[in-house]
N, C-alpha and C positions, 0 to 999 in steps of 0.2 A: 825950733819947730816941734810941736807936739806930735807924739807918735800917733798913727792912725787909730790904734786900738783905744786910745783915751779920748773918745769922742763924747758927745753929750749923753748918749745912751749909757755908755760905760760909767761916766761920772755920776749919773742919776742912780744907777744900780749901786755904785760904791756908797753914795750918801745914804741909801736905804739899807745897806748891809746885804744886798742881794747879789753878791759875787762869791766865788769859791775861795777857799783858803789859799789855793795856789795863785789865783789871780790877785788876791789881796797882798800876798807876800811879794809877788813880782812888781806890783804897783808901788808898794812902800819902798822898794829898792830903787825905783826909778829916780832920775834927777829932778823930775817935775813934782814929785809927791809933796814935798814940804811947801812948795809955792801954793799948791792947791789947798793945803791945810790952812795956811795963813789967810788965803782969800775967803775960804768958806767960814772962817771964824767971824767974818764981818757980816755974814748972812744969818747969824743965830737969832736975830730978832724977827726973822720971817715967821709968820704964823700959817700953818697949813690950814686950808679951808675945811669946814666940816663936811662930812661925807656919809650919806645914807646908803650903806652897803646893802641892806636888805632890799631896798627898792630897786637898786641898779643891777642886782644879780638874780638870775633865775636858773632853774635846772632844765637841761635838755629833756624833752618829753619822750624818752625811750627807756628801754629796760636795762640798758647797759650803764655801768658807772661811768661818769664823765669827769675827766681831769680838767681842772681850771687853774688859771694863774692870772692875777690882776697886775697890770702894769704899775710901775712906780707912780704915785700921785704927781699931778702936773706941777705942784709947787717945787718938787725936787728937780724937775727938768728946768724950771726957771733958775734955781740955784746953780745947776750945772751950766746953764747958759751964761750966767754971770761969770763963772770961771773961764769959760771958753772965750768970752769977749775980752776979759782982762788979759789973758795970755796972748791975744792978738790974732786969733783965727779970723778968716774972712767971712765966716758964716756962723749962725747960732740957730738952735731949734728949740722953741718953747711952745708946744701945742696948746691951743686955747681949748678949754673945756675938759671933758672927761675922756681918757684914753684907756682902752683895754687891749691886751695883747696875749696871744697864746705862745707857748713854747713848742719844742719838738714833740710830735705825737699827741699834742693836746687838742681838745675842743673846748669851747666856752660859749655859753648862752648869755647874752647881755640884754637886759630889758631896758628899752629906751624910755624916755619920760612919758610918752603917750601910750605905753603898753606894747608897742611894736617890739619885735625881737630881731637881734642880729646874732646868728650862730656862727662862730668863727672856726675855720679849719686850722690845722697846725701852722705855726709861724705866720700868723696874720694879725692885723690890728684894725680897730675902728676908733675914730675920734668924733665927738659931737659936742655941741655947745648947749648945755641944759638951760642956760639963762635965756636964750633966744629961741628955744625949741617951738614955742607956740606959733611963732611967725616964720620960722625957718627950720623945717625938718630936713636937715642935711647931715649926712654921715660921710666922713672921709674913710675910705677903705684901702688897706694894703694887704695883698694876699687873696684869700678866698673866704666868702661868707654866704650863708643862706639867710634871706630876710623874710620875715613874716610881718607885713605892714598893716597896721590898723587904718581904717578909713579916716579921711580928714583932708587937710590941705596937702598940697604937693609934697611928696617925699622924694628926696634925691640922694643917691649914692654917688659920691665923687671919687674918681680914681685918676691916676696919672694918664691912663689911656682913654678915658671918656667918662660919661655920666649915664646913670639910669634913673628915669623919672617915673613915678607911679602915684596913684591915689590910694590904693589899698589892694594888696596882692601878695603873692609869694614867689620868690625868684632866687636864683643863685648867680653870684658874680665871682668870676675868677680873673685875677689881674696879675700882671708881672711884666718883666722885660719882654717886649715884643708880643705880648699875648693879652687879649681882652675878650672874655667870653661871658655871655649872659644866657641863662635858661629860665623860661617862665613856666611855673607850675600851677599858677592860679591867677585869674584876672588878666590884666594887660599892662605892659611896660613899654616905655619909649627909651631906646638906646641911642646915644649920640657919642660918636668917637671924638677924639681930640682935634681932628681936622674937619669936624662938623658933618660927617656922614651919619645918617640917622636911619633907624628902622623900628617899626612897631611890632611887638611880639605878643601873641596870645598863648593860651595854654598849650604846652607841647612844642612851642617854637623855641629855637635856639639861634643865637647870633654870635659870631666870633670875628675878631680881626687878628690875624697872625702874620707877622713879618710884612705888614702893610697891605695885606689882602683880606677883604671881608667875605663872609659867607653866611648863609642862613639855612637851617635844616630843621627837621622834626625829630623829636626824641620821645621815648616812653617815660612818662612821669612816674610810673610804678617801678622802674628799675632801681636797684640799690644805688646808693650814693655814698659819698665820703661820710655822711652823717650816720650811715649804717656800717661803716668800716670798710668801704670799698671805693677807691678812686677810679673814675672812668674818664676816658679820653677819646676824642675823635679827630683823626688826622692832625695831631699836634706834634711839633718838633720834639724829638727825643730829649733834648736838653731840659724841657719843662717837666717831663716825666721823671727824669733823674732827680731834679730838684724836689719834686713831690715825694719821692721815696726817701731822700735825705731828710726832709722835714718830718715825715712820719716816724722814721726809725732812728733819728739822730746819728746818722753815719755820714761818712765822706765817700763819694764815688769818684774815683779817678777815671776820667773819660778822654784823656788827651789822644788816645790811639784809635778812637772811633769817630764816625761822622754823626754828630749830635743834631744835625739839621734834618736827618731823615725822619719821616712822619710815623707816628705810632697810633694805632687804634686798638683799644682794649682796656683792661682794668688791672688793678692789683689790690691784694688784701692788706689791711693794716694790722693783721693779727699774726702774721708769720713772715719774717724777713726773707728766709730762703725761698719760700713759695712765691713771694712778691718778685724777687730777682729772677726766678725761673720763668714766671709768667710773662714778664716783660722782655727779657733778653734772649731766651732760647728761640722764640719764633723769629727774632730778628737776626739770628745767627751771630750772636755776640756772646762770648764766653766771659765768665766772671770768677774771680778768686778773691778770698780774703787775704790781706797782706800778711797777717800772722794771727795766731790765736788770741793775742792780747790787744788787738786793735779793732777799731770800727771802720777801717778803710777797706773798700772794695775796689778792685782793679778790673777794668773792662778792656777787652781787646776783641778784634774780629775772630770768629771761630775758624774761618778758613785761612 
């Protein structure tokens, strides 16, 4: 049985050379490594599709420098999928079309074939099929992104938790385990959850589904957002805030000793880790300590 860490994503990164020296050394010492090498030799005739990077990439229109990272081209995922299939896993993953993904603390602006934009928050990804875009403007999203949609045929953002449909507008989508949130900043959007609950949002309207419960509220479209370096939350379980901090600062937060289902309303800065921790946890009477000076692990416990 393959180890969990050697999944399709890891193998695709290995094929592209996008793994650390430590990961490479550990992988080459594994019992599966030589099997993979033999299998991948049979894929050497595969030809990677041409790729117009200038057209698919754009810069975020603000004054700060934006970090970007392009995901491994999909032909490498196909090669990784061949390996996974040969070694007998019960699943493979080979996304159709173009996929872009951000790393820890990154943002990325992706220009879609019609000029629409998807601006990704940290640890997020979008996938779309350029070949069928004229008749099917659909983007698959994991994580969080802000969309600026050009007018045209129906534009759909598909997530595990539900879909968002528009004709031409601007909106933000946050998705994850047990969370689905949409904020409309321009135009009108239709939100449909995975169990067919739907709601229409106009400018300043927000919709969320958390732990099975839906709600709708108004927000100030002029407030700072994660695009300006500040993540904002409204009545969201603390576990999602912790995950957001981890994604922005590439740290691990040990939270076994606290109740992560309690709700948090507020924000944290992307520019100062200690300030972010203090802003979130002090008001909730949760103490935090760094495990040691040489680690990125933060330990939480109740202050009382």
